[in-house]
N, C-alpha and C positions, 0 to 999 in steps of 0.2 A: 595267471594274474597276484598281480601286486601283496590282495590282502586275499583275505579269504573269506568267502559271502555263502553263506551255508542255507540261502533260503534259493540263490536263484538256483533253474536246471544247470545242466551240463551244458553246452557248446557240444555244439553236431559241427560236422567234421564234413570238408565239400567232398563230392557236391550236397550239399543238403537237399529235404525233400518237404522243409518249415521249418518256420524260425531263418528263411531266406531276406537277407540282405539287399535293399536298392543305397545307394549311392548315385546324387543330382551331379553332375558335375557341370558347371556353370560359369565355365569357362579359364581354368588351371591352365598354366603355363606347362612348358614338356616338366621342366622341374622339381611343380607344385604336380603335378602326377607326380610325377618318381616319388617323393617327399608325401604324397597321399598311401604310394605303395605301399613305403617300404612303410611307413602306421601304421596303414587300417585294410592293406592286403587282405589278409588275412580274415579278416571278418565283411569283409563285402564277394555278394556274392552277385551282382551283376554295375553296370555304372548303365544311368541314363546322361546324354549328352545336352542339356535343357537347353533352354530359353533363346531357340538360334543358335546357340553363341556357335556349334558347328562350320554356321559359315564361314564364320568371321575368323577362329583361331588357328592364329602361322601355324604350320608343322598337323594338319589334324592328323593326314597319315601315320606321323611317326607316335601320336600321340596312342591312337586307336591300339596302331604295333603296342605301347610300354603295357597294357592295361589287358592285351589278347598273353605276350608275353608273361603276366603276372595269373593267366586263368581264367581272367574277371570278361566276362562277355560286356560288350556296347549297345548300346541301340541310341540309334535317336529321338527323341520323343518333343509332346511338346511343340513348340509354336512350330517350328519346322514337319511335320512328324502332320499334321495340321493340315499348314500348307498344303501338303502332296497329295492326302486324303481329299481336301475340297478338286483338286487341281486333274483328278484322274477319273 
């Protein structure tokens, strides 16, 4: 932290059992994903690819690999998950 905030609890390290942070990726590009991981990867525990963005995201496998190489699990959520569930 850049300055002390004594009233905040200490942040646990990964893998966390509590205080887990999920972030929704709404269609970031590869470069934006790299930047996100660089700035926020330490605080992010899991990423959901939402709004069906995975269906139209170019180079999706590479994006997922970026998250995986940073130790951040990725899952499909929202629209695609619901569509899959309805068709099973």
